[in-house]
N, C-alpha and C positions, 0 to 999 in steps of 0.2 A: 405109849411112843406115838408121837404125829404119824400117820401115813399120810405120806407124801404123796402116793400113787393115786389115793381117794382124792385129795385135796386139788392133786392138778386136774383129775380127770374131772370133778364137778365146776372147774372153773372153766374148762374147755368146752364144757359140753354148753355152757351158757351162750347168749346170741354174740356175734361178732360187735354188734354195736354197742351191745351193755362192757364190754371187757374193752371196749375203747377208750372207756370212760372211767374202768374202775377205780383207776387212783386219783381221779382227777380233783375229788375234795378236799384231798391229802397230798398235793401236788407242791403245796409250800415246804410242808413239813418233810416230806421226802427227801429233798433236795437241800435241808439244813443239818437233819440229824443222822440220815441212813449211813449208815459204815462204808466208808471210802475203801480201797483196796487196799494192802499194802505196798511197799515197792518191789517186795520179796517175791511176793507172786507175780505181780505185772513182770516183772525182768524174768522169773522163772518160766513163764511161760511162753515170752519172746525167747528166751534163750534154745526153750525145748524146740520149738517151731523153726528155729533159724529163722527168724525173722527181720530181716535190715531195713532201716530206712532208706527212700522212704515209699515204703510197699505200700498196695492197696487193701484197705480194711475194710469189710462190711460190717457192719455193728448191728445187733438186731434188738429192738425193744432197749433203746439207749436210757430209757426214761431221762432226767434231767443232768446227764452227763456224767453219775457218779464214776464209772470208768475211764468215760471218753477221753478227758483232755489229759490223764496221765500219759494216753495211746501218742496224742497229739504233742505233748510237749517232749515227746520222745521222736519225733520226727515223722511219723506215719499221717497216710492221706486214710481218711474217713469217711465214708458215707453210712450215714446212720438214719434206720429205721424206725420212727416212733409215731405206733397208731393216739397215742393220749393229747389231744390237741392242749391240755395245761402244758404237759411236759415239752412237748413243741414249742409253746411259745416261750418256755424257760432258755430252752436252746438257743432258739435263735436270737438270744439278747445274748446268751455266752458265745456264739458262733461269730459276732462281730469282733473278737478280737483274735480267730482262727482261722483264718480264710481257707487252712487244710481240711475245716471239716464242713460236709453238707447235710443236710437234714430233711430228709423227706417223712412229710404227715400221713404215713398211708401202715394199715398193718402188714406186717409180713406176708400174710395167707393174701393179701391183694398185691402186694408188690412185684412188679413185672419183672421177672428175674432176668438178670444181665450174663448170659451164661459164658464163664470162664475168665471175669473181668477182675478177680479179688485174689489177693493172694492169700490172703487169711479172712474167715469169718469168726466175728466175737461174738458171742453174747453173756453177760454179764447179769447172772441170775433172771433168765428171764428164756430161755430158752423151751423150759420145761413146761411154759404155761402156753404151749404153741403145739397142735396136735402133732404128733410126732411124723405121722405119716406125710404132712407137708411140711414140718422146719426141716428135717432132716435132707430130704429129698433138695429143698429148694437151696440149702445150703451149699451142697454137694454142686447142685448145678452152677452157682455160682462161684463156685473157685475153680481157679485153674487147675489143671494136671499135677498131681501132688500138694496140692495147698492145704490149708489145716483150718479146721474145725478150733477153737478155742471159747471154752465157758471156764467162767468166774464163779464162784461161788463165794455167799456170804450163808452159812447156817443161821434159823433162826437163834436170835442174842436171847439166853437166858440168864439172872441168876446163880450165883454158886446154891446146892443143893437145901442145904439150909437154910438158906436167905428165901428160896420158893418157898418153904416151908411155912415159912413166916406168913409169905402173901399167899399160900392157899386157900383160907376158907374165903377170900374173896372172888373166886374161881367156883365154888358150890353153884351146883346146879348149870355149869357150862358142859358144850361137850368137849367130847376127845380131842378137839381139834388142839386143845389146852395142855396136854398133858404134858408134863416133862420129858425132853428128851435126852437131855445128858449127854456128854460126847459118846457114849459107844451107838448112841441111837443115830447120832447126825452120821457117825462113819456107817454106819448102813445106809442110811439115806443118800451119801454120795456113791456108795456102790449102787444105789439104782441108780441113779444118774446116769454113773458109768455103763451099765449093761444097758440102757437104753439107748447110748448112742452105740455100741457093737451091734445089737441088736438091729439096726437100722438097715445094716448092709451094706453102706455107705461110707464107714469110717474104719479104719485099722491101725495098729499099732500104738492102742491107748498110752499117754502114759499119766498120770495121778500124781501133783504132791499137794497134802495136808499139813496144816498148821493149824496151832492154839492162835486166838485172838482175843481181846479184850478190851473195856471201853469203860470208864465210870461216867456216870450221868447225872446231873440233878433229877430231881423228881418230875419238873414238867418236860426235859427233854427226854426221859424215859418214856413220858405217859405219850408224848408227840412220838417217838421210834415207834409205840406197838400199835399207834394209830394208823400207822402205813403200812402195818402187817396184813396181808390178805384174811388173815384168819379173825381179825378183829374188824374190820372193814365188813366182814358178814355178819355181825351182830346186828342189832336192831341199836337204834339210837337211845333208846329206855337201858338196854342191856350193857351198851359200851357205858353211858355216861353212871350207871349204879356201880360199875366194876371199877372206873377210872379214880370214882370218888372215894372207894373203898383202898383202892391200892394208893392214891394218895395219902391216905390218911394214914395207913401201915409204913408207908416209907419214910413220913414225915416224921412219926413217931415213933418206931422200931430203929428204923436205921439214917437216923440224922439228915435225911433229906435227899441222900445220895444213894447210888446204888451202881454197884459194878457187874456188868453182861460179860457173860461168855460164850464162844461158839465156834466151832471151826472155820479157818478159811480155805480155800481151795483153787488148782485150776486141773482144769483137765486138756491135753490137747489128743485128736484124732488129725490123721492124715488120711485125705480122699482115694479111695481106692479105684 
């Protein structure tokens, strides 16, 4: 099973300048193929937090807006923090139609906190990539009294176990980062994220809701999706090219050129202490 604590710790230990451009080479694919958050997840988080528009929301690590505009469409005012210049450019273009969304091209670690200015802090698959000592402290500082930290998660998209077994030969020689998680393993990883929030000492009354998610991808889009995942970005170009060529051949010949992936999707809401 993937060790998310080890994975995030490895990432956090990298130089901030490197982390700011981590997804730069895959920004277009990221915006195109990454999983969006179901309405039931977004609306569940909003209802749990009792958040009414036009509440002020600070989004940490918005990327190309995978979650952002679902909140803007619901009437919320968003200030988005995004360190990656490629994602920032994508967001600027999108925000032309959303005057209630403002984006700052800065790392959250370097952002000047606006104390007590926000009703909620939103982090969609992002907060665990930041040093927790910084992430939770600054999120708490940015919130008004009684405000909420809302985290959204899409865990690693994986094929069904029997399909993964067909693809396993392509992963020969690669590190345990590519081991199969499965639903049970993903539940454990969500518990890790939840415990990190509670252990911070800045939030309480945690509410977590988890649900299954699935989608069918073409071979091309599936490989594009994998290309946006951190564990694949860590591979050398040679390793990645070899892996993707083998996966493409297996999916096209064994699975008819498409693949269904599954993962857990979740939200967790904590209240500022």
